[in-house]
C-alpha positions as CSV (number, residue, x, y, z in Angstrom):
1,M,-26.2,24.6,4.9
2,S,-28.9,22.6,6.5
3,E,-28.6,20.7,9.7
4,Q,-28.7,17.4,7.8
5,D,-25.8,18.6,5.6
6,D,-23.9,19.4,8.8
7,Q,-24.6,15.9,10.2
8,S,-23.6,13.9,7.1
9,L,-20.2,12.4,6.3
10,S,-18.4,13.4,3.2
11,R,-18.2,11.0,0.3
12,P,-14.5,10.3,0.8
13,Q,-15.2,9.5,4.5
14,R,-18.1,7.2,3.6
15,R,-16.0,5.4,1.0
16,L,-13.1,4.9,3.4
17,L,-15.4,3.7,6.2
18,R,-16.9,1.1,3.8
19,R,-13.4,-0.1,2.9
20,I,-12.3,-0.3,6.5
21,Y,-15.4,-2.2,7.7
22,N,-15.9,-4.4,4.7
23,G,-15.7,-8.0,5.9
24,R,-14.2,-7.0,9.2
25,T,-14.2,-9.7,11.9
26,V,-12.3,-7.7,14.6
27,P,-13.9,-4.5,15.9
28,I,-12.2,-1.2,15.7
29,M,-11.9,0.8,18.9
30,A,-12.6,4.5,18.7
31,D,-14.1,7.1,21.1
32,G,-14.1,4.4,23.9
33,K,-16.4,2.1,21.9
34,S,-15.9,-0.8,19.5
35,F,-17.4,-0.8,16.0
36,L,-17.6,-3.9,13.8
37,T,-19.9,-2.6,11.0
38,F,-20.0,0.4,8.7
39,K,-23.5,1.2,9.8
40,A,-22.6,1.3,13.5
41,A,-19.6,3.5,12.8
42,S,-21.3,5.9,10.5
43,Q,-24.3,6.3,12.9
44,H,-22.0,7.1,15.7
45,L,-20.0,9.6,13.6
46,Q,-23.1,11.3,12.4
47,S,-24.3,11.8,16.0
48,L,-21.1,13.8,16.8
49,A,-20.3,17.5,16.4
50,P,-18.2,18.1,13.2
51,E,-15.0,18.7,15.2
52,A,-15.4,15.6,17.3
53,R,-16.5,13.6,14.2
54,D,-13.2,14.4,12.5
55,I,-11.2,13.3,15.6
56,V,-13.1,10.0,15.9
57,F,-12.9,9.3,12.2
58,A,-9.1,9.8,12.3
59,E,-9.0,7.5,15.3
60,M,-10.9,4.8,13.4
61,K,-8.7,5.2,10.4
62,N,-5.5,4.8,12.5
63,N,-6.8,1.9,14.5
64,A,-7.9,0.1,11.3
65,K,-4.3,0.4,10.0
66,D,-2.6,-0.8,13.2
67,P,-4.5,-3.5,15.2
68,L,-2.1,-3.3,18.1
69,E,-3.1,0.4,18.7
70,S,-6.7,-0.6,19.0
71,G,-6.0,-3.4,21.5
72,H,-6.4,-6.3,19.1
73,G,-3.9,-8.6,17.4
74,S,-0.6,-9.9,18.6
75,A,2.8,-8.4,18.8
76,P,5.3,-9.5,16.1
77,E,7.8,-12.1,17.3
78,E,11.4,-11.1,17.6
79,G,13.9,-13.5,16.1
């Protein structure tokens, strides 16, 4: 395996990142940084070691599902 293969994201990861960041207007917080575009997120992930990449990818995925966890959005009203 070459160093570039080690640095690249898998196809399912790239596809999910594109879906997460498509048309996003609120950034996703992950690894202590905010990401608004697929390009910024993928560049950051590719700069990480494989183990750290998986952790940050999971954090992005979870924060995209639940905006309250990433520090954005509002709490649902009780009623």
